[in-house]
N, C-alpha and C positions, 0 to 999 in steps of 0.2 A: 234700245237707245236710238233716238232719232238722229239721222245724219243730215238734217237740214242745215244748209249753209247759214251761219249766223250773220252773214253780210249780204243777204238776199235783198234787203230793202234799202232805199236811199237814206232813210232815217238811221238805220243801223250803221251804214257806211259813213255818214256824216259824224256820228258819235265816235266811230273809230278814228276818223281823221282828227277830231278835236282832242282825243286822248293820245294821238300819235301811237297807235297800237302796232307794235312790230309784228304781232301774230297775224295781223290783217294783210301784211305784205304778201303779194302773190295771189290774193283773192280778187283784188280790183285795184284800179288807179283812179285818182281824181284829177280833173282838168279844170283850169281857170280860164273862163271865157275872155276876161279882160287882158290877160297876158299871153294867151295862146300856148301855155306850157302845161305839162301834166307831171304828177309825182306819185310816189308810193304813200300809203296812209301814214307811215311813221315819219314822213319828211319833217325836218325841223324848220322848214321855210315858214315865213309869216302866214298865219291863217287867213284865207280870203273870206269875203262875204259869202254867206250861204247861197244867195241868189245868183252868184257868179260861178258856181261850181256845177260841173257835170261829172257823172261817174261812168266808167267803162270797165268791162270785165277783164281787159288786158291792155298792156302797153301798145300792142299791135293795133287794137281797136281804136285807141286814142290817136295814134299816128295816122290811121286811115281816115280819121275825122279831121285831120289837119293840125293836130297839136304836136308840139315838139317836147323832148325831155327837158326837165328843169336842169339848170346848171348845177344845182345841188345834188343831182341824182346820184353821182358816184359816191360822194361823201355820205349821203343818206343810206345808200345800199350798204356801205361799209359799216355804218353805225347799226343798221338793222341786223346785218349778219352777225355782228358782235353780240347783240342782245339775244338773238336766237341761239347762238352758241352758248351763251351764258345760261340761258334757261335749260338747255339740254344738259349742260355739264352739271347743273344743280340737280336735275332729275336723276342723272347717272349716280351722283353721290348718294342720293336717297335710296336708290335701288341697291347700291353696294353696301350701305350701312344696315339694311334690313336683314333680319335673320331668315325671314320668308319673303317671297316676292310680293311687293305691295300691289294692291289692286289698281287698275287704271284710274278709276274714279278718285281714289285717294291721292295719287300722284298729281293728277290734274288740279285737284282742289288745292293742294299745297303750293302749286305754281300760279293759282288764280286764273286758270284757263278751263274751258269746257273740255270734257274727255275727247270729243271729236277733234277739236283743233290741236290739243296737246299731242294726240296720237299722230296726227298728220305732220306736225312740226318735228316731232322726234324722229319719225321715219325719214323725213326729208333731209334732216341733218346727219343722221348716222347710217342710213340705209337699212336699219333694223327697227322692228317694233320694240316698245319697252319690254314686252315679254321676252322677245328673242334676246335683247341685250342682257336681261337678268339671267337667262339660261347660259349665255356665253360667259358672263362673269362667274357664275357658279361653276361652270366647266373649268375655267382658269384656276379658280381656287382648288378645285378637285385635283387638277394636274399638279399644282404646287404641293398639295398634301401628299399625293402619291409619290412625289419626287423626294420626299423626306425619308431617308432610310430608317430613321428611328421609329416611325409610326407604322402601325398595322393598316391594312386596307380598311378595316372597320373604323379605326381612328380617322382615317382620311375621309371616309364617307360622312361621318358626323362633323368633322372639322370644316367640310365644305358646305354645311348648312342643311344636310338632309336629316330629317327627324327619325328616319327608320331605314333599315336596309332594303325593305321592300320598295320604298319610294325611290331609292337610288337605282335599284336594278330595273325598275320600270323605265327610267330615263337614261340608263348608262349607255345604250347604243347611240343615242342622240348626242350625249355629252362627250363621249370618248371615241365612239366608232369601233370600240373593241372592248373585250373584258378588261376589268381593272388589272388583273394579274398580268395580262399580255402587255398592257401599257407599261406597267412597272418593269417588265422584262425588256424594254427598249423597242416597243412596237412590233414585237414578234407576231407574225401573221397578218400584219396590216398591209393593205393594198395602197400604193402611192402612185398616182398617175403623173406623168411629167411630159414636158415638151421643150425642145430647144428652138429658139428663133433668133432673129437678128433685130437690133435696134441701132440707133445712131451712136451708142456707146460700145458696140461690139456684140458678142454673143450673149444671149440671155436664156436662162433655164427657169421654168416655173413648174413647181410640183404641188400637188394637192392631195391631201389624205381625205379620209371620210369626213373629217371635221372642218377642213378648210385649207387655205394655202399654207403650206409648211416650208416652202423654200423659194426664194427669189435670188438667183445667183448670176453674177456677171463675170465675164472673162473674155480674153481674145480667142481662146481655144475651146470650141464646143465640147470636145472629148474630155477636157479637164473638168468641165462643169458636171458631166455625167459621173466621172470618178468621184468628185466631191460629194455628190448626192448619195452615191453608194456608200461612201465612208460615213456619211451622216446617219443613214438608216440601214445598217448592215443586216438587220434581221427582218426587214420588210420586203414585200414583193413589189418590185418596181415595174410599172406597166407604161408603155408608150401611150401618150394621149391620142384620142381620136379627133375627128373633125370638130365635134362639139367642144372639146377642150380648148380649141384655138380661141374661143371667145374669152376665156380666162387670160390667155397669153396676150390677147389684144388689149384687154383692160390694163394689164401691167405695163405693156409697152406704151400705152397712152399716158400712164402715170409718169413714166420716164421722160417722154417727149414733151410733156407739159406738166412739170412737177407741181405747179401752183393749183392744179385742179383739185387735188386732195381726195381722190376716190377712196371711198370707205370699203376696203376689201375685208372679207371674212378671214382674218389672219389666224393661223394656228401657230401661236408663238410658244416655243418650248424653251424654257430657261429657268434659272433659279428665281426665287422671290426677289432677290436684289436686282437681277437683270430685268425682271418685269418692271420694277420701279424706274429703272434707268430708261428702258425703252418707252415707257409711258411718258416720261418727261421729254424724250426726244420728239415724240409725236406732237407735243405742245409747242415746239419751236416753230414760229410762223415761217412760211416760205419766203425766201429773200432775206432772211436774217440768220445770224449764227449765235452760238453760245459756247462758252469755254467749258472744259471738263470741270473746272472748279465751280462754275456757276451751276452746272447740272448737279454736282454733289450737294451744293447748298439747297437746291430746289427739292431734293428728295430727303432732306433732313440728315445727310451724312457728310458734313463738310470736310472731314478728314479722309474720305474715301475717294480721292481724286484718281489714284491709280486703278482702283477697282472699277470706277466709272469708265476709264479708258479701256479696260479689259472687257467690260460689258459691251461697249461700242464695237470692239473687235470681234466679239462673239455673235453679233447680229448677222443673221443670214437672210434678212428680208430687205434687200437693197431698196432704197428710196421709200418704200412703204413705211419702214421705220427709219427716219432720215438721219442716220448717224453722220452723213456727209455735212450736216449743219453744225457739227461740233468741231471747234478749233482750239488751239492752245491760247493761253491767256494773252500772249503777244500778237495774236492774229494769225500765226503760222498755221498752215493747213494740217500739219502733222501727217500721220499715216491714214490709209483708207484701205479696207479689205480688198476693194476692187480697183485700186490704183489712184494715186493722188491726182493724176490728170483728169480722170473721170469725176473726182470730187470737185476739182476746180471748174469743170464744165457744167456740172449740175448747179453749182452756186451761181455761176454766171447766168444761166438760163433763168433761174429763179429771180435774180436781181433784175433782169430785163422784164420779166413778167410783172 
């Protein structure tokens, strides 16, 4: 497959501007000589005459040439970001609905994009390739199946979409990081690395298993965080993180200090199928906004399960990454928060400012 940039020529770039292609954003900007401003290809501003347009590979290059950003730039960027997120969300639904991982070419064709640009867009938005996302989704389904006490390991393997035991065992280390029976036994034999640091909200503990981040805990007492991790994984081997692990901690601290950034972390979420639905809905609440427990229940198709939604929020161990702090009572009261109502209020205040 050729990796030639589809926007290498001025003719291709002008066609993208005329079509207001969101997929072209980030590849180049166009500037208007008569107004002295530049914009992204998807800008909804009135189209200029072709003879007045110049193209630059980046906003920095346009500014170096003396152009300034369009006043519509902020709203254009918001609209383009929403369109990109919509395309990626649609691709995720296609992946999740497929019994076997769909080929890259088929996904790109369904979205009306070239494989190269679809792959680039998907990774930019999620931090994962489409293939990696499919593997992560299959791993989550497998964990859900293994958590069901009435199903056998063989049932779980087929329920997660594997057509044969051999295909599962070829991928089991990557999906679970341990044997299926060890996972079902509560993580017996698993190695979990962790580190405790400090952020503006107090002490923070970050733990990572072989599959990804498995805990983000907040408290005033660092020792209490370690005891909570031990209670959460009583049969695992807990290992203090080394210097390289500090990079993971720095990412999580950055997420707390600037919640609107929305870093895509490789979350290892353990919970029931219902909790997964709730936590997925929580991640869809935009920074700076809130939703009530009743609204979350409606969104997941269980309008009578308000109390269960509240319990799922309370069971969340991934502070900020799964933003249960954005859920409030119907009357706007902050209600409770696993890591303290004052931390919840402060997180919401920061997001509102951002």
